[in-house]
N, C-alpha and C positions, 0 to 999 in steps of 0.2 A: 370606405377603406376598411380592410379587416384589421382586427386588433392583434398585433404581433405578439403581445404578451400572452393573450389567451391561447393563441395558436401554438405557442412554444411551451405550454405547460407540460405537455406530455413528452415532447422531444428535447426539451432544454432550450436555452437561449440561443438565437442564431449566432454563429461564430463571427459573422461580419459585424454584427452589432457590438459584440464584446470587444473585438479588436479595434473598431473605430472609436468606441468610448474610451478604451485604454489609451489610444494615441492622443485623444483630446486631453485626458488627465495628465499624461506625461508632459506634453508640450506646455500645458497651462501651469504645471507645477515645477518646471525645470529651474526657474530662477530662485524660488524659495529654497529648493533643495541645494542649489549651488551658491547660495548667497555668501558663504565665507570666502570663496574664491573671487567673487565679484568685488567684495570689499577689499581683499588683499590686492587684487589686480589694479584697482583704482588708486590705492595708496602707493604701490610700487611703480606703476606705469605712468601716472600723472603727478606723482608726489603730492597727493592730496592729504589733508589731515584726516584723522579718524572721524571728525564731525562731518566734513564735506563728503567723504566717501559714504558715510552712513546715510546722509541725506539722499544721495543718488540711489542707493539701494532701497531706501524706504519709500521714495517717490514711486518706484516701480511696484513695490509690494502693495502700497496703498492704492495705486491705480488698479492693480489686480483685484484687491479686495472690494473696492467700490464698484468696479465693473461687474464682478460676479454677483454682488448684491442687487445692483440695478437691473441686470438683464434677466434675473430669475422670474419676475412677474410677467414679462412679455414673451418668454420662451414658448408658452402654449400657442402663440400666434405665429411662430416662426418655423420655417423648415430647418431642421437640424443640419442637413448637409449644406445648404446655401449659407446659413449663418456661420457654420464652422469654417467654410472656405473663405468667407469674407474676413473673419477674425484671423485666419491663418495668413492671408495676404498682408494684413496690417502688422502682424507680429514679425513676419519675415522681413518686411521692408525696414522696420525699426531696428531689428537685430543687425541687418547688413549695414545700415548707416552708422550704427554705434561702433563698428569695427574701425572706421576711418575717422571718427570724431575725436578731437583732442581737447575740446573746450568743456568746462564744467557745466555751463549753462545749456549748451546743446545736448550734452549727455543727459541732463535732468529731463529735458523735453523728450528726447528720443526714448529714454527708458520709461517715461510715463506713457507714451504712445504704445510701446511694447506691452506694458502692463494691461492696457485696455483690451488688447487682443487676447492676451493670455488669460485674463479673468473671464472673458466670454467663453473661451474653450474649457476652462476649469468648471464653470457653472454648467455648461452643456454636458460634460461628462457625467456629472452627478444627476442632472435631470433626466438624461437619456436612460441611465440605469434604473433610477427610481420609478420612472413611468412606463418602461417597456420591458424590463427584465423580470422573469418570473421568480428569480431568486436574487434580489439585490444584494443581500448580505454576502453571498458567495462571490459575486462580481466585485464588490468592494474589497473583499479579501484578496482577490486576484490583483487588484490595484496595489495593495500593500506588498504582495509578493514581487510584483514587477519593480516597485520602488526599491525594495531591499536588494534584489539581485543587481538591478541597474546601478544603484548607488555604489556598490562595491567596485564596479568598473569605473564609474564616472569620477569618484573621488580621487582615484589614482591618476587618471588622465588629467583631471582638473588641476591637481597640484603641479604636475609637470608643465603643462602649457602656461599656467599662470606664472610659475617661476621663470620660464624662458621668455615669454612675450608679454607679460603684464596684462593690462585690461584688454588689449587687442586679442590675446590668446584666449581668454575666457569667453569674450563675446563671440569670437569665431567658432569656438566649440559649441556654444548655445545655438548659433545660427545653423551650424552644420547638422546638429541633432534635430533641430526643427525641420530642416529640409528633408532629412532622411526619413522622418516619421510622417511627413505630409501626405505621401500617397495613401496611407492607411485611412485618412479622413474620407477618401472616396468610398470606403466601405460603409460609412454611416448611412443607414436607411433614410430616404427622403420622407421623414415623418415629422409630425408635430407631437408635442407632449399630450398625454391623455389627461382629460379633466378629472379632477379629484372632488369628491363630495365633501362639503363643509361639515365640520363637527363643532359642537359647543365646547367652550373651554371653561373649567371651573374658575370662580372669581379669584382664588388665591394663586392660580398658576402664573398670571402675568407678572406679579411681584417676584415670585420665586424665580421665574425665567429671566427676569431682568437682573436679578442678583447673580444668577449663574452666568449670564452674558458678561457681566463685569468681572467675575472671577476668572473666566476663561481668557478674557483679554489680558488681564494682569499676569496670569500664569504663563501664557504663551509669549507675551512680550518679553518676559525675563528669559525664557528658554531660547527664543529666537534671537534675542540680543546677544546672549552668550555664544550661541551657535555662529552667528554672523561674524563675530569678532574673535572666534577661536583661532583664525589665522594670525591676526596681529598679536594676540595673546601668546601664541606659540613663538612667534618671532621675537617677542619681548624677552623671552627666556633663552634665546639662542637657537631655536629650531628654524629651519628654512621652510618655504612653502610646500616643497615636495614632501618633507617629513610630516608636516601637518596633514597633508592629503592622505598619507598612508595611515596615520592615526585615526582620521575620520573614517577611512575604509574599514579598519578593524572595529571601530565603534559601531558601524552599521551592522556588521556581522554579529557581534556580541549583543547588540541592541535587540535583535530578534528574540532574545530570551525574555525581554520585558513583555513583548506582545504575547509570547507563549505563557508566561506566568499569569497575565491578566485573563487569558482565555481559560486556563486551568482553574484559577482561583475563583473567577467570576464574582459573585456576591456572597460567597460562602462565609466570609468574615464581615459581611455587611459592606457598606460603602464608606463609612467614616474612617475605618482603619486603613484601607488602601490609600485613600486620599491623604490622610495624615502622613503615611509612610513616604509617598513620593514628594510631597511638599517639604518634609524634613530633609529628604535626600537632596532636593534642589538647593536648599539652604547651604548644605555642606558643599555641593558643587560650586556654587557662587563664591563661597569663601575661599576655596582652594584655588580656583582659576584667577581670582582677582588679587589674592594676597600672597600666595605661595609661588615662588619662582623656581621650583624644582621640576625638571622635565618629566621625571617619573610620575610625580604627583599630578602634573598637568595631563599626562596621558591617561592616568586612571580616572581623573575627573571627567575628561571628555567622553571616555567609554561609559562611565556611570551615567552621565547625562543622557546618552542615547538610550540606555536601558530604561531609565526613568521616563523618558519621553514616550517610547513605545508602550510602556506600562500605563502611563497616565491617561492618554487620550481615550482608550475604551471606557474608562470610568467617567470621564467628563462628558463625553458624548452619550454614554449610557444613562447618566443622570438626567441629561436633557430629554432623552427619549422617554424616560420613566415619568417625567413631569406631565407629558402630553402625548398620548398614543397617536394623535393625528399627525405627528411629525413636524409640526410648525416650530417648536422650540429646538428640535434637533437640527433643523435647517438654520435657525438663528445661531445655534452653537457653532455651526460651520462658518457663519459670517464672523462671529467673534474670534474664531481661530485665525481667519485671514487678517482681521484688523490687528490682532495682537502680533502676528508675524510681520505685518507692515510697520507697526510702531516700534518694535523691538530694536532694530538697528539704529534708527535715528535717536531714540532716547539713550541708547548705550553709547553711541558716538558723542552725543552732546555732554553726557555726564563725564566721560573720559577726558574730553577736551576742556571742560570747565574745572574739574577738580581731581581727576586721576582715578586710578583703579580702586583705591581704598573707599572712595565715595561710591563708586559703582557697586562694591560689595554691600554697602549699607542700604543702597536703594533697592538692589535685587532681593536682599533678605526681607526688607520691609514689604515689598510688593508681594512676595511669595506668602508671607504670613497673612496679609490681608486677603489674598485669594483663598488660602486655606480656611480662614475664619468664615468667609462668605459661603464656601462650599459645604462645610460641616454644618453651618446653620441651616442651609437649604435641606440637607439630609434630615436634620432633626425636625424641622417644621413639616416637611413633605411626607415623612414616613412615621417617625416616632411620635410626632404630634397627633396624627390621626389615631394611632393605637392608644395613646393616653386618653384621648377624648372618648374613644369607644369604651375603655375600661371604666371611665367615670360615669358614663351613661348606664352601663350595665350594673354598676354598684348602686346606682340611685334607684333602680327598679326592683 
């Protein structure tokens, strides 16, 4: 079998491969992107508490994360097209059954099954691009562009259907979008992942990588929890679900400024300064969303959280890539992102149910500070520590 990546170096990546991978990415990531409406729909449609609604959402996100992590090692032995179609069938079946389900237990089971299929598709999209695209960075950038443009439309529609039909509306929207995108999976080449050569890892990297893994889980859990409960937080101060949807739409548009700022700034000011900036920003966002009941302040905080979110991820994933050029810790950072996104709604719902929004503010601030401390200590040890050691060796000679 010819190497499609090598064949496409001169002519660019095949359009069918890029479209198929993008479809996998969107289907696999729909639920994390639409989680505020899933939580709000469960609360409104089934009269669930924040805790129970958060559990349903987190079970699916956790299944997505675990599925993506577990399937990654076996992807080289699988046909992308066949595995993708199998995961699609599983996802569509669970999505359709969720529309007519009224029981909390059955929804937990069905959303967990859906998460398995979604996680497999999410992992396939990343593996397909990494192993067969001649310019993976360009294709990953296309993913973000599709998410940004699509979210502007989806947030507006999601707010309307959730306000009108509750959980049935949002699950029907997810199922409809999955079915609409499913034909594009047929464009995925019937290929297997290319084998990668192994590289040695310096002894200090596993420790630093593990610390970064923990930092990303904590940071993303806070951001995902606040994002998932932005609907209930808005309703708490008098906004309806449709209004929250339009605020989220605006936040997505404005949030692109964060990605642009990260691209332009890069590491011109180092890594510690930007990391400190977005962690401090999220502390402010958590305090405003949890403690202030003003609709204008809520709107500004939601928009600021989107800007910080788009700004922060390039630095966190870039730090992981800088630790190990073989890409192993960058892949682990992606797993940490999924785990944090899965844990966020359940921990947020549990804290709200147990002790209210004031306690949630305290927990979010604490977790963000811990994540910041871990990240800046990694920067200090991985970069400045090496420079200091070199200076000491040079002064001794």
